[in-house]
Structures are given as structure tokens and as C-alpha cells.
C-alpha positions in Angstrom: 0.0 0.0 0.0 2.8 2.4 0.9 4.5 1.9 -2.5 1.2 2.6 -4.3 0.7 5.8 -2.4 4.3 7.0 -3.2 3.8 6.0 -6.9 0.5 8.0 -7.1 2.3 11.0 -5.6 5.1 10.8 -8.0 2.6 10.7 -10.9 0.9 13.8 -9.3 4.3 15.6 -9.2 4.8 14.9 -13.0 1.2 16.2 -13.6 1.9 19.2 -11.4 5.0 20.2 -13.4 3.1 19.7 -16.7 0.2 21.9 -15.4 2.6 24.7 -14.3 4.2 24.7 -17.8 0.7 24.9 -19.4 -0.4 27.7 -17.1 2.9 29.6 -17.8 2.2 29.3 -21.5 -1.3 30.7 -21.0 0.1 33.6 -18.8 2.6 34.5 -21.6 -0.1 34.5 -24.2 -3.1 36.1 -22.4 -1.4 38.1 -19.5 -4.4 37.8 -17.2 -3.9 38.3 -13.5 -6.1 35.4 -12.4 -3.7 33.1 -14.2 -0.9 34.5 -12.0 -2.9 33.5 -8.9 -3.7 30.1 -10.5 0.0 29.5 -11.2 0.8 30.5 -7.6 -1.8 28.1 -6.2 -0.4 25.2 -8.1 3.2 26.1 -7.4 2.7 26.1 -3.6 0.6 22.9 -3.8 3.4 21.2 -5.7 6.1 22.5 -3.3 4.0 21.2 -0.4 3.8 17.7 -2.0 7.5 17.7 -2.7 8.4 18.6 0.9 6.0 16.0 2.2 7.8 13.2 0.2 11.3 14.5 1.1 10.7 15.0 4.8 8.8 11.7 5.3 11.6 9.8 3.5 14.2 11.6 5.7 12.2 11.1 8.9 11.9 7.3 8.3 15.7 7.1 7.8 16.4 9.1 11.0 14.1 6.9 13.1 15.7 3.7 11.7 19.1 5.2 12.5 18.0 6.0 16.1 18.6 9.8 15.6 15.6 10.9 17.6 16.7 14.5 18.2 17.1 15.2 14.5 13.8 13.6 13.9 12.1 16.0 16.3 13.7 18.9 14.4 12.7 17.5 11.1 9.1 17.1 12.3 9.0 20.9 13.1 10.3 21.7 9.6 7.6 19.5 8.1 4.9 21.2 10.1 6.2 24.7 9.1 6.4 23.8 5.4 3.0 22.2 5.4 1.3 25.2 7.0 3.3 27.7 5.1 2.6 26.2 1.6 -1.1 25.5 2.5 -1.5 29.1 3.7 0.0 30.5 0.5 -2.0 28.2 -1.7 -5.3 29.3 0.1 -4.3 33.0 -0.3 -3.6 32.6 -4.0 -6.8 30.6 -4.5 -9.1 33.1 -2.8 -7.5 36.0 -4.8 -8.1 34.0 -8.0 -11.9 33.6 -7.2 -12.1 37.4 -6.6 -10.5 38.0 -10.0 -13.3 36.1 -11.7 -15.8 38.5 -10.1 -13.8 41.6 -10.9 -13.6 42.5 -7.2 -10.9 44.8 -5.9 -10.4 43.2 -2.5 -6.8 42.1 -2.6 -5.9 44.4 0.3 -8.8 43.1 2.5 -7.8 39.5 1.7 -4.2 40.3 2.4 -5.1 41.8 5.8 -7.2 38.7 6.7 -4.5 36.3 5.8 -1.9 38.3 7.6 -4.0 38.0 10.8 -4.5 34.3 10.2 -0.7 33.9 9.7 0.0 35.8 12.9 -2.4 33.7 14.8 -0.9 30.5 13.4 2.6 31.6 14.3 1.7 32.4 17.9 -0.1 29.1 18.4 2.7 27.2 16.6 5.3 28.7 18.9 3.2 27.7 21.9 2.8 24.1 20.8 6.5 23.9 19.7 7.6 24.7 23.3 5.3 21.9 24.6 6.6 19.6 21.8 10.3 20.2 22.7 9.6 19.6 26.4 7.4 16.5 26.2 8.9 15.0 23.0 5.3 14.2 22.0 4.1 15.3 18.6 0.4 14.7 19.4 -0.6 18.3 20.2 1.4 19.9 17.4 0.1 17.3 14.9 -3.4 18.0 16.0 -2.8 21.7 15.6 -1.5 21.2 12.1 -4.4 19.1 11.0 -6.9 21.6 12.4 -5.1 24.5 10.7 -5.0 22.8 7.3 -8.7 22.0 7.5 -9.5 25.6 8.4 -7.6 26.8 5.3 -9.4 24.2 3.2 -12.7 25.4 4.6 -11.8 29.0 3.7 -11.2 27.9 0.1 -14.5 26.0 0.1 -16.3 29.2 1.3 -14.6 31.2 -1.4 -15.9 28.7 -4.0 -19.4 28.8 -2.6 -19.4 32.6 -2.7 -18.2 32.4 -6.3 -21.0 30.0 -7.2 -23.6 32.3 -5.6 -22.2 35.3 -7.5 -22.1 33.7 -11.0 -24.9 36.0 -12.1 -22.5 39.0 -12.0 -20.3 37.4 -14.8 -21.6 38.8 -18.1 -20.4 36.1 -20.4 -22.6 33.0 -20.3 -19.7 30.9 -21.7 -17.4 32.0 -19.0 -20.1 31.5 -16.4 -20.5 27.9 -17.4 -16.7 27.2 -17.3 -16.3 28.9 -13.9 -19.2 26.9 -12.6 -17.5 23.7 -13.6 -14.2 24.7 -12.0 -15.7 26.0 -8.8 -17.8 22.8 -8.4 -14.8 20.6 -9.0 -12.5 22.4 -6.5 -15.3 22.6 -3.9 -15.8 18.8 -4.0 -12.0 18.2 -4.1 -11.3 20.5 -1.1 -14.2 18.9 0.8 -12.8 15.4 0.1 -9.4 16.5 1.4 -11.0 18.3 4.4 -12.6 15.1 5.6 -9.8 12.7 4.8 -6.6 14.7 5.7 -4.3 13.3 8.3 -0.7 14.0 9.1 1.7 11.2 9.8 5.4 12.2 9.2 6.9 8.7 9.3 4.7 7.3 6.5 2.5 8.5 3.6 -1.0 9.6 4.6 -2.7 6.8 2.6 -4.7 6.5 -0.6 -7.0 9.5 0.1 -4.1 12.0 0.3 -2.5 10.6 -2.9 -5.9 10.7 -4.7 -6.3 14.3 -3.7 -3.1 15.4 -5.3 -3.7 13.1 -8.3 -7.1 14.7 -9.0 -5.8 18.2 -8.1 -3.0 18.1 -10.7 -4.2 15.4 -13.2 -7.7 16.5 -14.2 -6.9 20.2 -14.7 -3.9 19.2 -16.8 -6.1 17.1 -19.1 -8.7 19.8 -19.4 -6.8 23.1 -19.2 -6.3 23.4 -23.0 -9.9 22.7 -23.8 -11.1 25.0 -21.0 -8.7 27.8 -22.0 -9.7 27.6 -25.7 -13.3 28.2 -24.5 -12.5 30.8 -21.9 -10.1 32.9 -24.1 -11.1 31.5 -27.5 -13.0 32.5 -30.5 -15.8 35.0 -30.3 -18.0 32.6 -32.3 -17.0 28.9 -32.6 -17.2 28.9 -36.3 -14.0 28.5 -38.2 -15.3 30.4 -41.3 -16.7 33.2 -39.1 -13.4 33.5 -37.3 -11.5 33.7 -40.6 -13.8 36.5 -41.7 -13.2 38.3 -38.4 -9.4 37.9 -38.8 -9.6 39.3 -42.3 -11.7 42.2 -41.1 -9.2 42.9 -38.3 -6.4 42.8 -40.8 -8.2 45.2 -43.2 -8.9 47.7 -40.4 -5.3 47.3 -39.0 -6.7 46.1 -35.6 -3.9 45.2 -33.2 -3.9 42.0 -31.1 -4.8 44.0 -28.0 -7.6 45.8 -29.8 -9.0 42.5 -31.0 -9.0 41.2 -27.4 -10.9 44.3 -26.3 -13.4 43.9 -29.2 -14.2 40.4 -28.0 -14.7 41.6 -24.4 -17.0 44.4 -25.7 -19.1 41.9 -27.6 -19.4 39.9 -24.4 -21.1 43.0 -22.8 -18.2 43.8 -20.4 -17.7 47.3 -19.2 -14.4 49.3 -19.5 -13.7 48.6 -15.8 -14.2 44.9 -16.2 -12.1 44.7 -19.3 -9.3 46.7 -17.5 -9.5 44.4 -14.6 -9.4 41.2 -16.7 -6.5 42.4 -18.8 -4.6 44.1 -16.0 -4.8 47.5 -17.7 -5.8 50.9 -16.5 -9.4 51.9 -17.3 -8.0 54.9 -19.2 -5.9 52.6 -21.4 -9.0 50.6 -22.3 -10.9 53.8 -23.2 -8.0 54.8 -25.4 -8.0 51.4 -27.2 -11.8 51.6 -27.7 -11.4 55.1 -29.1 -8.9 53.9 -31.6 -11.2 51.0 -32.5 -14.0 53.4 -33.2 -11.8 55.5 -35.3 -10.6 52.6 -37.4 -14.2 51.4 -38.0 -15.6 54.9 -38.4 -18.2 54.4 -35.7 -19.2 56.0 -32.4 -20.8 53.4 -30.1 -20.5 49.8 -28.8 -23.8 48.9 -30.4 -22.4 49.7 -33.9 -19.2 47.8 -33.1 -21.2 44.7 -32.0 -23.4 44.9 -35.1 -20.3 45.0 -37.4 -18.7 42.0 -35.7 -21.8 39.9 -35.8 -22.5 40.9 -39.4 -19.0 39.9 -40.5 
């Protein structure tokens, strides 16, 4: 059983690296801030998994060699890495869900997570003192499990809030895709919440391995398809898309302007477009003005009519 768990986690690591490469390519191509948070979430999740495997392997060797003092120190390193990476993953994930809703709440979320971090550090120092005095890991392990589950619960709440606010997303296509992602991560985090356990001297069993396998594997298989739909063609008709590209070329429409045209046709405001593309609202207004000039029009309605008539 132990070998199966380790094998599944190594497969998860391979999937994780593949997913990071895919997200990096999307970040380079589309330059959207939510992809930065998505990348950070998976980066910290992957680092957490790598540290778990490394520390558990080292801890087993230390116990077999009778070096109990080094094992105690390694256990603390394991707890710190687990809590740190889980905290950073949760922070990145919550910010990503806010980006989907075009909410400017990074500072508020930052303050909340700073307070959580401070509380975790204080409690950790208290339990560390007890741990070093008693040589028993029961209390610090229980604290770590509770802390991880609280952070998982925060991510679940963030997903639930996203699901309840889907009506604020103008694009029906994006609403459907975000619904799928939010539902998937909600179920996955809930599964991990109820099955998570922390045992440093051995792998945490099939549920923990399955969590990482699903976390990294399924998005890797679907990310290309989902991104093609999320960022893809205005109308999923190859001939229509060819006519649009010809029209953009005829009017000397830049790549950035073509992106903005697609957002306008989805019914998004200047503020939402700026938020999605990490631009200033004034820059978006300037691009839209240039688009109007190139098409010889004065309104969004005229632009939408031209695009749909192409």
C-alpha cells in the first residue's frame, strides 16, 4: 500500500509540473492576473507535496538510525512547510476567485490572511515549546491538522461565494466554465477536508494521494480545452473566425484591440475589461477610441453589429 501511495504522488508531481508549464504558456499568451494566482496556487501545492515526500523519507531514515533529536527537528520543519505552503495556496486561490468576479479586494484579503498567519505563528510557537519539552508530537500534529482543515474550509467558502455570484459574470460561456471549475474544486477540497491526516513517518494513505492526483491530473487534461473556450474564439465557427481575422487585418486592428473587441461583444464594461487584462481603465478607453476611429463608428452597439455581421 505504501508503494502505491508513493507512486501516485510521483505521478501527481509529474502532472503538477506539466500543469505549471501549461499555465505559464497561458500567462505568456493572455497576460491575465487570475492566471498568475492560478499559477501560484499550483506552485505552492506542488512544493507542499515535494516537501512531504522529502521529509517523510528523511524522517523514516532518521528513526531507523536512532537519531531521535534530528527527527524532532525535522518534524517541526515538516509542520512549518505544510502550514506555510497551504496558507500561501489558500491565499492565491481566494484571490483567483475574486478576480473572476472583478472585485478589488486584494488588500482586504491580504489583511485577513496576515491576521491568520500571525495567529498560526503564535499558536505554533506555543505548541512547539510543549513539543520540545514533552517529545510528544500529538498536540502539534493535531494543531497542524486543524489549521490545514480551516484553510481548506476557507477555500470552500470562497468557492461557494463564487458559485452564488455567478450572475455577475456577463459572459454565459465563462459563467459555465467557472461553474465547472468551482464545483470541481469545492468537491475536491471537501474530500481533502474530511480525509486529511498528518503522519510524518509514513505516507498519509490513498485519500491523500488521490487528492493530489485529482488536483493536478484532471486540470492538466482539461486546461487546454477550457482555456480555448475561456479565451477562445468569439463565435465557434472557423469560417466566421476567418472573416473576423480578415476584417481585423483590413482595419489594422492590433492584437490587444482584437481582445478588447471580444470583451465588448461579451457585454463587459471598461472597468471589467481593464480588470481582466490588468490595464488601467484609461488605457482601455484609449483602445476603444482607436477601434471606433478605425471602424468609423461612435458606439459599442455599432461595433457589435459590425462584428456579428462579418
